[in-house]
C-alpha positions in Angstrom: 0.0 0.0 0.0 2.8 2.4 0.8 4.4 1.5 -2.4 1.4 2.7 -4.4 1.5 6.1 -2.8 5.2 6.6 -3.6 4.5 6.0 -7.3 1.5 8.4 -7.5 3.3 11.3 -5.8 6.2 11.5 -8.3 3.8 11.1 -11.2 1.7 14.0 -9.9 4.8 16.1 -9.5 5.8 15.4 -13.1 2.5 16.4 -14.5 2.2 19.5 -12.3 5.6 20.9 -13.3 6.0 20.1 -16.9 4.6 21.3 -20.1 1.8 18.8 -20.1 -0.9 21.4 -21.0 0.5 22.6 -24.4 -0.2 26.2 -23.6 2.3 28.7 -24.8 3.6 31.0 -22.2 4.2 34.7 -23.1 7.7 35.9 -22.6 7.8 39.0 -20.3 10.5 41.5 -20.7 10.7 44.1 -17.9 10.9 47.7 -19.1 13.0 50.1 -17.1 13.0 53.8 -18.1 16.6 55.0 -18.7 17.7 58.6 -19.0 21.0 59.8 -20.6 22.8 63.0 -19.5 26.1 64.7 -20.1 28.4 64.6 -17.0 29.4 67.9 -15.6 31.4 68.8 -12.5 30.1 71.4 -10.1 30.8 72.6 -6.5 28.2 72.4 -3.8 28.5 75.1 -1.2 26.7 75.1 2.1 26.8 78.3 4.2 26.7 77.7 7.9 26.5 80.6 10.3 28.2 79.9 13.7 29.0 81.8 16.8 32.1 80.8 18.6 35.9 81.2 19.0 38.6 79.6 16.9 41.7 78.6 18.7 44.8 76.9 17.3 45.4 73.2 17.9 47.9 72.5 20.7 51.4 73.2 19.3 49.8 75.2 16.5 50.8 78.6 17.7 54.1 80.3 18.5 55.0 83.5 20.4 58.2 85.0 19.0 60.6 87.2 20.9 63.9 88.9 20.0 67.1 87.1 20.8 68.7 90.3 22.1 67.8 94.0 22.6 67.6 95.7 19.3 65.6 97.9 17.0 63.1 96.5 14.6 64.3 97.6 11.2 61.7 95.9 8.9 58.5 94.0 9.4 57.8 91.8 6.4 54.3 90.4 7.3 51.0 91.9 8.2 48.2 90.6 10.4 46.3 87.8 8.6 49.2 87.0 6.3 49.8 83.3 5.5 53.4 82.2 6.3 55.3 79.0 5.8 57.7 77.4 8.2 61.0 79.3 8.0 59.5 82.4 6.3 61.3 85.7 7.3 59.0 87.7 9.5 61.1 90.7 10.6 64.6 91.9 10.8 66.3 93.5 13.9 69.1 95.9 13.9 71.3 94.8 16.8 74.6 96.7 16.7 76.1 94.9 19.7 75.7 91.5 18.1 77.1 92.7 14.8 80.2 94.1 16.6 80.7 90.9 18.6 80.4 88.7 15.6 83.0 90.8 13.6 85.4 90.9 16.6 85.1 87.2 17.3 85.6 86.4 13.7 88.8 88.5 13.6 90.1 86.9 16.8 89.5 83.4 15.3 91.3 84.3 12.1 94.3 85.6 14.1 94.3 82.6 16.4 94.2 80.2 13.4 97.1 82.0 11.8 99.1 81.9 15.0 98.4 78.2 15.5 99.5 77.5 11.9 102.8 79.5 12.5 103.4 77.6 15.8 103.0 74.3 13.9 105.6 75.4 11.4 108.0 76.5 14.2 107.5 73.1 15.9 108.4 71.2 12.7 111.6 73.3 12.4 112.4 72.5 16.1 112.2 76.1 17.3 109.2 75.8 19.6 107.8 73.1 21.9 105.0 70.6 21.1 103.1 71.9 24.1 103.3 75.5 22.8 102.0 74.4 19.3 99.1 72.3 20.8 98.1 75.2 23.1 97.9 77.6 20.2 95.9 75.1 18.2 93.4 74.7 21.1 93.1 78.5 21.4 92.3 78.7 17.7 89.6 76.0 18.0 88.0 77.8 20.9 88.2 81.2 19.1 86.5 79.7 16.0 83.7 78.1 18.2 83.1 81.5 19.8 83.0 83.2 16.4 80.5 80.7 15.1 78.3 81.1 18.1 78.3 84.9 17.7 77.4 84.5 14.0 74.5 82.1 14.9 73.2 84.6 17.4 73.5 87.4 14.8 71.5 85.2 12.3 68.7 85.0 14.9 68.3 88.8 14.5 66.3 87.8 11.4 63.2 86.4 13.0 61.7 83.5 11.1 58.4 81.6 11.5 58.9 78.2 13.3 55.6 76.9 12.0 53.4 77.3 9.0 50.2 79.2 9.6 48.7 82.7 9.7 49.9 85.9 11.5 47.4 86.5 14.3 49.0 89.7 15.8 51.9 91.9 15.2 52.8 93.6 18.5 55.7 95.8 17.3 56.5 98.5 14.8 59.7 99.4 13.0 61.9 101.8 14.9 
């Protein structure tokens, strides 16, 4: 009895699924409206009105001061100007630094000439090794002092340590 039911079910499935009726089915093609446009670029601008206070990010501002007492000879930027890192902002006239740099440079040149002469005298056997080494050390110290004075003089040209905009100028030439 169970066997008869098993044969009838597959036969019913075959007749229900297949083309046993002979009816032609219509083919349906879906229609989708399509539009064609030329691509163009544009900018979208939204205007937002806000009330608040803008502050720079931490490490995003710098307060600059002069390396020595001097007179501002030129200011090269104005409030609101955009500056890049290393841009020259102002120049100082610092006579003391200029005099020191020149004096130390002259002393260094003299000490270097003296050290060279002492080395020649040592090779000829006229002076001692100690004397020649001492003059050489003095020449090295004098050159280091001259270089330090020159670096300090270079700082009389105040440069921007960061890129950004000038918020305030608190000085005037003269």
